[in-house]
TILUMMAR-951511 format. One record per residue (C-alpha): x, y, z; residue number from 1; residue in one letter. Coordinates in nm, 4 decimals, padded with zeros to 6 digits. Layout:
N
{{X,Y,Z},NUM,A}
...
# end
This chain:
400
{{-00.2108,16.0100,13.5839},1,M}
{{00.0662,16.2485,13.6785},2,N}
{{-00.0384,16.5676,13.8507},3,Q}
{{00.0390,16.8068,13.5663},4,S}
{{00.0007,17.1773,13.5354},5,G}
{{-00.2138,17.3679,13.2852},6,P}
{{00.0905,17.4060,13.0588},7,G}
{{00.0586,17.0398,12.9510},8,D}
{{-00.2913,17.0693,12.8065},9,T}
{{-00.2313,17.4158,12.6705},10,A}
{{00.0797,17.3014,12.4866},11,S}
{{-00.1005,17.0128,12.3224},12,I}
{{-00.4067,17.2219,12.2367},13,E}
{{-00.1882,17.4899,12.0878},14,G}
{{-00.0089,17.2413,11.8660},15,L}
{{-00.3337,17.0857,11.7562},16,L}
{{-00.4356,17.4299,11.6377},17,S}
{{-00.0999,17.4616,11.4614},18,E}
{{-00.1599,17.1313,11.2840},19,S}
{{-00.4753,17.2768,11.1278},20,A}
{{-00.3046,17.5893,11.0015},21,R}
{{-00.2619,17.6402,10.6229},22,P}
{{00.0577,17.4810,10.4915},23,G}
{{00.0598,17.1795,10.7277},24,R}
{{-00.0982,16.8534,10.6129},25,S}
{{-00.1970,16.5905,10.8723},26,P}
{{-00.0395,16.3298,10.6391},27,E}
{{00.2947,16.5095,10.6061},28,S}
{{00.4820,16.2638,10.8280},29,A}
{{00.4384,15.9671,10.5930},30,G}
{{00.2157,15.7610,10.3610},31,S}
{{-00.1492,15.7650,10.4622},32,G}
{{-00.2088,15.4198,10.3143},33,E}
{{00.0815,15.2728,10.5133},34,A}
{{-00.0381,15.4363,10.8334},35,K}
{{-00.3795,15.2744,10.8040},36,K}
{{-00.2101,14.9386,10.8634},37,L}
{{-00.0840,15.0411,11.2085},38,D}
{{-00.3040,15.0558,11.5162},39,Q}
{{-00.2024,15.2792,11.8053},40,I}
{{-00.3343,15.2510,12.1598},41,L}
{{-00.3304,15.5473,12.4006},42,V}
{{-00.3487,15.4712,12.7734},43,V}
{{-00.4174,15.7527,13.0207},44,D}
{{-00.6566,15.7852,13.3122},45,D}
{{-00.7058,16.1590,13.2509},46,D}
{{-00.9976,16.2003,13.0089},47,D}
{{-00.8794,16.5328,12.8724},48,G}
{{-00.5190,16.4308,12.8072},49,I}
{{-00.6307,16.0951,12.6638},50,R}
{{-00.8693,16.2605,12.4147},51,R}
{{-00.6059,16.5162,12.3137},52,L}
{{-00.3441,16.2468,12.2536},53,L}
{{-00.5897,16.0407,12.0476},54,V}
{{-00.6895,16.3445,11.8391},55,D}
{{-00.3244,16.4389,11.7970},56,Q}
{{-00.2296,16.0915,11.6686},57,I}
{{-00.5338,16.0702,11.4397},58,K}
{{-00.4452,16.4138,11.3020},59,A}
{{-00.1220,16.2716,11.1572},60,V}
{{-00.3014,15.9792,10.9974},61,G}
{{-00.2915,15.6832,11.2353},62,Y}
{{-00.5920,15.4774,11.3520},63,P}
{{-00.6071,15.5110,11.7309},64,C}
{{-00.7959,15.3572,12.0217},65,R}
{{-00.7759,15.4423,12.3905},66,S}
{{-00.7898,15.2824,12.7347},67,A}
{{-00.8438,15.4461,13.0738},68,V}
{{-00.6146,15.2089,13.2669},69,N}
{{-00.3612,14.9293,13.2349},70,G}
{{-00.6132,14.6479,13.2695},71,E}
{{-00.8265,14.7767,12.9812},72,E}
{{-00.5106,14.8306,12.7754},73,A}
{{-00.4066,14.4671,12.8210},74,L}
{{-00.7475,14.3510,12.7004},75,A}
{{-00.7274,14.5725,12.3912},76,L}
{{-00.3680,14.4583,12.3244},77,A}
{{-00.4929,14.1051,12.2487},78,V}
{{-00.8041,14.2164,12.0582},79,T}
{{-00.7901,14.2387,11.6788},80,E}
{{-00.6727,14.4584,11.5239},81,P}
{{-00.3824,14.4438,11.7667},82,R}
{{-00.1810,14.7591,11.8222},83,P}
{{00.1673,14.8092,11.6821},84,S}
{{00.2376,15.0893,11.9287},85,L}
{{00.1158,15.1854,12.2756},86,V}
{{00.1492,15.5402,12.4139},87,V}
{{00.1077,15.5149,12.7904},88,S}
{{00.1156,15.7434,13.0896},89,D}
{{00.3529,15.6368,13.3674},90,V}
{{00.1531,15.7064,13.6822},91,Q}
{{-00.1952,15.5537,13.6764},92,M}
{{-00.4155,15.3967,13.9460},93,P}
{{-00.4048,15.0173,13.9519},94,G}
{{-00.1525,14.8835,13.7033},95,L}
{{00.1237,15.1418,13.6633},96,S}
{{00.2698,15.2398,13.3284},97,G}
{{00.5905,15.0476,13.4016},98,I}
{{00.3959,14.7358,13.5006},99,E}
{{00.1841,14.7706,13.1873},100,L}
{{00.5014,14.8007,12.9782},101,L}
{{00.6374,14.4780,13.1269},102,Q}
{{00.3125,14.2909,13.0647},103,R}
{{00.2843,14.4195,12.7068},104,L}
{{00.6381,14.3051,12.6265},105,K}
{{00.5516,13.9598,12.7569},106,Q}
{{00.2531,13.9485,12.5204},107,L}
{{00.4492,14.0692,12.2166},108,D}
{{00.8221,14.1508,12.2328},109,P}
{{00.7906,14.3421,11.9040},110,H}
{{00.5210,14.5777,12.0321},111,L}
{{00.6572,14.9320,12.0702},112,Q}
{{00.5752,15.1399,12.3785},113,V}
{{00.6269,15.5154,12.4279},114,I}
{{00.6065,15.6267,12.7910},115,M}
{{00.4694,15.9727,12.8705},116,V}
{{00.5106,16.1557,13.2022},117,S}
{{00.5015,16.5030,13.3522},118,G}
{{00.7916,16.4202,13.5869},119,H}
{{01.1552,16.3953,13.4859},120,H}
{{01.2560,16.1121,13.7181},121,D}
{{01.5720,15.9558,13.5723},122,M}
{{01.5292,15.6376,13.7769},123,A}
{{01.1870,15.5816,13.6168},124,V}
{{01.3234,15.6686,13.2725},125,V}
{{01.6049,15.4149,13.3068},126,R}
{{01.3622,15.1496,13.4333},127,Q}
{{01.1304,15.2066,13.1374},128,A}
{{01.4118,15.1824,12.8840},129,L}
{{01.5506,14.8687,13.0522},130,R}
{{01.2052,14.7108,13.0291},131,D}
{{01.1893,14.7757,12.6543},132,G}
{{01.0233,15.1164,12.6077},133,A}
{{01.1086,15.2686,12.2726},134,Y}
{{01.1171,15.6247,12.4110},135,D}
{{01.0193,15.8377,12.7088},136,Y}
{{00.8559,16.1760,12.6514},137,L}
{{00.8397,16.4480,12.9177},138,I}
{{00.5330,16.6731,12.9180},139,K}
{{00.4802,16.9322,12.7895},140,P}
{{00.5979,16.8251,12.4457},141,F}
{{00.5439,16.9500,12.0934},142,E}
{{00.3114,16.7882,11.8437},143,L}
{{00.6004,16.7481,11.6017},144,E}
{{00.8037,16.5700,11.8687},145,E}
{{00.5261,16.3194,11.9396},146,L}
{{00.4515,16.2673,11.5675},147,A}
{{00.8175,16.2050,11.4875},148,N}
{{00.8593,15.9690,11.7844},149,T}
{{00.5514,15.7736,11.6792},150,V}
{{00.6833,15.7456,11.3223},151,D}
{{01.0241,15.6235,11.4400},152,R}
{{00.8708,15.3739,11.6839},153,A}
{{00.6527,15.2247,11.4093},154,L}
{{00.9469,15.2082,11.1711},155,Q}
{{01.1346,15.0172,11.4431},156,H}
{{00.8327,14.7880,11.4903},157,Y}
{{00.8244,14.7027,11.1192},158,H}
{{01.1997,14.6510,11.1088},159,L}
{{01.1722,14.3992,11.3923},160,L}
{{00.8852,14.2220,11.2174},161,K}
{{01.0789,14.2099,10.8904},162,Q}
{{01.3834,14.0709,11.0681},163,N}
{{01.1651,13.8091,11.2352},164,E}
{{01.0085,13.7131,10.9025},165,A}
{{01.3540,13.6915,10.7453},166,Y}
{{01.4818,13.4744,11.0307},167,R}
{{01.1834,13.2381,11.0100},168,L}
{{01.2175,13.2128,10.6326},169,N}
{{01.5888,13.1412,10.6695},170,L}
{{01.5133,12.8703,10.9264},171,E}
{{01.2587,12.7146,10.6883},172,R}
{{01.5153,12.7165,10.4080},173,M}
{{01.7803,12.5584,10.6309},174,V}
{{01.5342,12.2933,10.7495},175,K}
{{01.4319,12.2183,10.3917},176,A}
{{01.7933,12.1859,10.2796},177,Q}
{{01.8785,11.9747,10.5845},178,T}
{{01.5809,11.7504,10.5125},179,R}
{{01.6952,11.7138,10.1515},180,E}
{{02.0478,11.6238,10.2635},181,I}
{{01.9139,11.3675,10.5109},182,L}
{{01.6830,11.2195,10.2486},183,E}
{{01.9769,11.1915,10.0073},184,T}
{{02.1821,11.0239,10.2779},185,R}
{{01.9020,10.7811,10.3581},186,D}
{{01.8556,10.6967,09.9907},187,L}
{{02.2280,10.6299,09.9674},188,S}
{{02.2081,10.3915,10.2619},189,L}
{{01.9121,10.2068,10.1131},190,I}
{{02.0860,10.1878,09.7756},191,T}
{{02.3928,10.0310,09.9337},192,L}
{{02.1791,09.7854,10.1254},193,A}
{{01.9769,09.6957,09.8152},194,K}
{{02.2995,09.6348,09.6267},195,L}
{{02.3970,09.3720,09.8799},196,A}
{{02.0479,09.2211,09.8866},197,E}
{{02.0312,09.2031,09.5058},198,S}
{{02.2843,08.9195,09.5104},199,R}
{{02.0508,08.7096,09.7237},200,D}
{{01.6974,08.7287,09.5857},201,N}
{{01.5758,08.4614,09.8238},202,D}
{{01.5806,08.7106,10.1116},203,T}
{{01.2806,08.8881,09.9571},204,G}
{{01.1683,09.1850,10.1660},205,L}
{{01.4185,09.1205,10.4403},206,H}
{{01.5527,09.4782,10.4551},207,L}
{{01.2105,09.6394,10.4774},208,E}
{{01.0977,09.4044,10.7525},209,R}
{{01.4279,09.4295,10.9398},210,M}
{{01.4262,09.8072,10.9605},211,S}
{{01.0649,09.8106,11.0819},212,E}
{{01.1219,09.5338,11.3390},213,Y}
{{01.4293,09.7143,11.4687},214,S}
{{01.2478,10.0458,11.4992},215,R}
{{00.9487,09.8924,11.6785},216,R}
{{01.1680,09.7102,11.9299},217,L}
{{01.3720,10.0268,11.9928},218,A}
{{01.0515,10.2256,12.0452},219,E}
{{00.9429,09.9786,12.3120},220,E}
{{01.2831,10.0007,12.4816},221,V}
{{01.2582,10.3810,12.4800},222,A}
{{00.9024,10.3718,12.6167},223,R}
{{01.0005,10.1618,12.9165},224,T}
{{01.3271,10.3478,12.9747},225,G}
{{01.5108,10.0146,12.9874},226,T}
{{01.8372,10.1667,12.8701},227,Y}
{{01.7896,10.5187,12.9995},228,G}
{{01.9164,10.7881,12.7653},229,D}
{{02.0858,10.5449,12.5245},230,L}
{{01.7751,10.4901,12.3148},231,V}
{{01.6480,10.8336,12.2117},232,T}
{{01.4297,10.9489,11.9219},233,D}
{{01.7444,11.0273,11.7237},234,D}
{{01.8852,10.6814,11.8038},235,F}
{{01.5641,10.5196,11.6781},236,I}
{{01.5736,10.7214,11.3562},237,H}
{{01.9375,10.6312,11.2958},238,Q}
{{01.8676,10.2653,11.3721},239,L}
{{01.5792,10.2547,11.1267},240,H}
{{01.8050,10.3951,10.8544},241,R}
{{02.1221,10.2063,10.9432},242,S}
{{01.9882,09.8568,11.0140},243,S}
{{01.9425,09.7668,10.6438},244,P}
{{02.3219,09.7837,10.6075},245,L}
{{02.3748,09.4957,10.8506},246,H}
{{02.4509,09.2476,10.5700},247,D}
{{02.6308,09.4815,10.3300},248,I}
{{02.9442,09.2680,10.3668},249,G}
{{02.7732,08.9900,10.1718},250,K}
{{02.8839,09.1628,09.8534},251,V}
{{03.2250,09.0122,09.9290},252,G}
{{03.1004,08.6542,09.9726},253,I}
{{03.1401,08.4185,09.6729},254,P}
{{02.8174,08.3209,09.4971},255,D}
{{02.8872,07.9535,09.5504},256,V}
{{02.8520,08.0106,09.9228},257,V}
{{02.6030,08.2988,09.9325},258,L}
{{02.3554,08.1407,09.6899},259,L}
{{02.3932,07.7779,09.7935},260,K}
{{02.0393,07.6249,09.8077},261,P}
{{02.1237,07.4034,10.1023},262,A}
{{02.2806,07.4113,10.4477},263,A}
{{02.6420,07.5322,10.4517},264,L}
{{02.9345,07.3112,10.5435},265,T}
{{03.1584,07.4186,10.8301},266,D}
{{03.4138,07.5584,10.5841},267,A}
{{03.1463,07.7447,10.3909},268,E}
{{03.0020,07.8815,10.7120},269,F}
{{03.3456,08.0203,10.8035},270,K}
{{03.3482,08.2027,10.4711},271,I}
{{02.9945,08.3331,10.5280},272,M}
{{03.0949,08.4659,10.8692},273,Q}
{{03.3396,08.7004,10.6988},274,R}
{{03.0528,08.9200,10.5782},275,H}
{{03.0472,09.0859,10.9206},276,T}
{{03.4083,09.2023,10.9037},277,T}
{{03.3879,09.2856,10.5329},278,I}
{{03.0905,09.5098,10.5965},279,G}
{{03.2291,09.6635,10.9156},280,G}
{{03.5725,09.7265,10.7651},281,D}
{{03.4200,09.8865,10.4554},282,T}
{{03.2106,10.1293,10.6600},283,L}
{{03.5022,10.2005,10.8930},284,R}
{{03.7219,10.2994,10.5985},285,S}
{{03.4558,10.5456,10.4811},286,V}
{{03.4285,10.6959,10.8294},287,I}
{{03.8046,10.7330,10.8661},288,E}
{{03.8536,10.8766,10.5181},289,T}
{{03.5605,11.1175,10.5107},290,H}
{{03.4953,11.3110,10.8306},291,T}
{{03.1470,11.4230,10.9221},292,G}
{{02.9746,11.0928,10.8403},293,H}
{{02.9012,10.9970,11.1986},294,T}
{{02.5658,10.8486,11.0934},295,F}
{{02.7671,10.5560,10.9530},296,L}
{{02.9122,10.4723,11.2951},297,V}
{{02.5931,10.2942,11.3997},298,M}
{{02.5793,10.1119,11.0664},299,A}
{{02.9403,10.0000,11.1172},300,M}
{{02.8679,09.8728,11.4690},301,E}
{{02.5682,09.6795,11.3422},302,I}
{{02.7617,09.5300,11.0501},303,A}
{{03.0392,09.4092,11.2799},304,Y}
{{02.8271,09.2828,11.5689},305,S}
{{02.4827,09.1685,11.4543},306,H}
{{02.5931,08.8034,11.4815},307,H}
{{02.7419,08.8355,11.8294},308,E}
{{02.5590,08.6584,12.1115},309,R}
{{02.4739,08.7808,12.4594},310,W}
{{02.6602,08.4806,12.6082},311,D}
{{02.9748,08.5478,12.4034},312,G}
{{02.9273,08.2571,12.1636},313,G}
{{02.8790,08.4629,11.8492},314,G}
{{03.1091,08.5959,11.5797},315,Y}
{{03.3335,08.7585,11.4606},316,P}
{{03.4861,08.8630,11.7955},317,N}
{{03.2998,08.6588,12.0545},318,G}
{{03.2172,08.9639,12.2675},319,V}
{{02.9381,08.9379,12.5219},320,A}
{{02.6665,09.1356,12.6998},321,E}
{{02.7126,09.5130,12.7160},322,S}
{{03.0299,09.4969,12.5056},323,K}
{{02.7981,09.4400,12.2104},324,I}
{{02.6631,09.7783,12.0913},325,P}
{{02.2971,09.8227,12.1818},326,I}
{{02.2032,09.8896,11.8164},327,A}
{{02.3579,09.5570,11.7132},328,A}
{{02.1766,09.3747,11.9956},329,R}
{{01.8432,09.5112,11.8711},330,I}
{{01.9183,09.4149,11.5109},331,V}
{{02.0276,09.0660,11.6230},332,T}
{{01.6843,08.9962,11.7663},333,L}
{{01.5025,09.1518,11.4708},334,A}
{{01.7182,08.9535,11.2275},335,D}
{{01.6482,08.6307,11.4130},336,A}
{{01.2719,08.6872,11.4072},337,Y}
{{01.2810,08.7484,11.0332},338,D}
{{01.5016,08.4461,10.9694},339,A}
{{01.2684,08.2195,11.1686},340,I}
{{00.9492,08.3404,11.0004},341,T}
{{01.0822,08.3630,10.6423},342,S}
{{01.1217,08.0978,10.3761},343,Q}
{{01.4718,08.0067,10.2624},344,R}
{{01.5904,07.7576,09.9982},345,P}
{{01.6926,07.5216,10.2744},346,Y}
{{01.3887,07.5617,10.5061},347,K}
{{01.0208,07.6464,10.5292},348,Q}
{{00.9037,07.9453,10.7372},349,P}
{{00.7918,07.8938,11.0961},350,F}
{{00.4883,08.0774,11.2315},351,D}
{{00.4910,08.3745,11.4639},352,H}
{{00.4251,08.1683,11.7767},353,E}
{{00.7274,07.9482,11.7098},354,E}
{{00.9447,08.2578,11.6603},355,A}
{{00.8282,08.3967,11.9957},356,V}
{{00.8962,08.0608,12.1608},357,R}
{{01.2501,08.0349,12.0215},358,R}
{{01.3427,08.3941,12.1072},359,I}
{{01.2075,08.3470,12.4600},360,T}
{{01.4072,08.0239,12.4946},361,R}
{{01.7271,08.2071,12.4008},362,D}
{{01.6761,08.4915,12.6487},363,R}
{{02.0117,08.5557,12.8155},364,G}
{{02.1850,08.3157,12.5753},365,L}
{{02.1618,08.4465,12.2214},366,H}
{{01.9706,08.7631,12.3051},367,F}
{{01.9917,09.0502,12.5513},368,D}
{{01.7380,08.9500,12.8206},369,P}
{{01.6017,09.3047,12.8550},370,L}
{{01.5422,09.3230,12.4811},371,L}
{{01.3583,08.9907,12.4915},372,V}
{{01.1369,09.1337,12.7662},373,D}
{{01.0625,09.4355,12.5465},374,A}
{{00.9952,09.2057,12.2496},375,F}
{{00.7442,09.0028,12.4482},376,L}
{{00.5482,09.3241,12.5119},377,V}
{{00.5298,09.4228,12.1444},378,C}
{{00.5725,09.0897,11.9573},379,H}
{{00.2233,09.1104,11.8079},380,E}
{{00.3354,09.4259,11.6260},381,D}
{{00.6105,09.2206,11.4608},382,F}
{{00.3494,08.9900,11.3102},383,E}
{{00.1468,09.2921,11.1958},384,T}
{{00.4548,09.4471,11.0321},385,I}
{{00.5386,09.1230,10.8537},386,K}
{{00.1862,09.0879,10.7173},387,T}
{{00.1647,09.4511,10.6087},388,R}
{{00.4971,09.4515,10.4222},389,I}
{{00.4494,09.1111,10.2611},390,N}
{{00.1032,09.2105,10.1349},391,Q}
{{00.2090,09.5524,10.0082},392,S}
{{00.0981,09.6133,09.6449},393,P}
{{00.4461,09.7479,09.5725},394,A}
{{00.5919,09.4015,09.6206},395,V}
{{00.3381,09.2052,09.4209},396,S}
{{00.5043,08.9108,09.2540},397,G}
{{00.8168,08.9162,09.4696},398,R}
{{00.9294,08.6362,09.6963},399,D}
{{00.8437,08.6887,10.0595},400,Q}
# end
């Protein structure tokens, strides 16, 4: 506590007497009901000054508690009901008023603090204001001055809280709208993919399985850090949504080739290969015509390159190794697993073990060797995904 003269106490006592005079109501500074919602904490090591400040604040209608030092004040600051305003002396044994101010602001940046001192030290005043004090009162001061400062500080507190509530509500609205936009986008992607799949009913639940296989393999790659920062959570989300578009180019393949219930001839296979460029070119034209649709870039890369091979023997461009986009490499493996384990008009499905054997055999040939390694860690999840999707009640009666 500052070493203060008798004028400090006398001034406060005199004003307390004034507050009880006829014509002055303790509630004159504002609504009594509103004030009951605000808790004020007075911190002063001088018993007499502390009691006078508490009585003074209660006289104008505010609930008030007190603490004899900074440590007790910090404990009360986190005890319900928490204070909206702290009135603290500057010089106290132990934790000083400035140190208490700093600690209180760390607990709650919105909490308002009025510093009180008997010394007019401008360096201390500036320090207090820099650290977030709402105001700095020099003793002796008038009751009206303290009451008005308290009112203004609490108004500032509520303004900050209202602004914070507004900001949080605005963020929730933006997130909700963003989520709706993303859901609309994802539905559009699935609709496009389903349109392509609808021309080939024999593929059954291929899109559902493909997107889940691709996501699971990407998750394993991310877990092991195989490709560093290339495979992130956002990448995995985009892959899960974009992978069903891998065969969208099949809408441009004649039915006589697409729906042929037997193995394709070499000429027919050349026609079938065009689905990669048809799909990639279609998505590229959308990207170039309508800016801001970067989510389609991954879908385009997958459409172009999901039939490329690690050794360069694939199509349409015969690129090899890292020149094949990582998303397309993941989809290539997922697509192969589904093709091996699914029934087609020209073949019966092979079991999971045979799929694992064939993919392992083609490590470094058809498939990225690091992706095969990741697949061998999580291949049992592929079988689980296949079983779960094929047995889903939503697909009862459909070909698998």
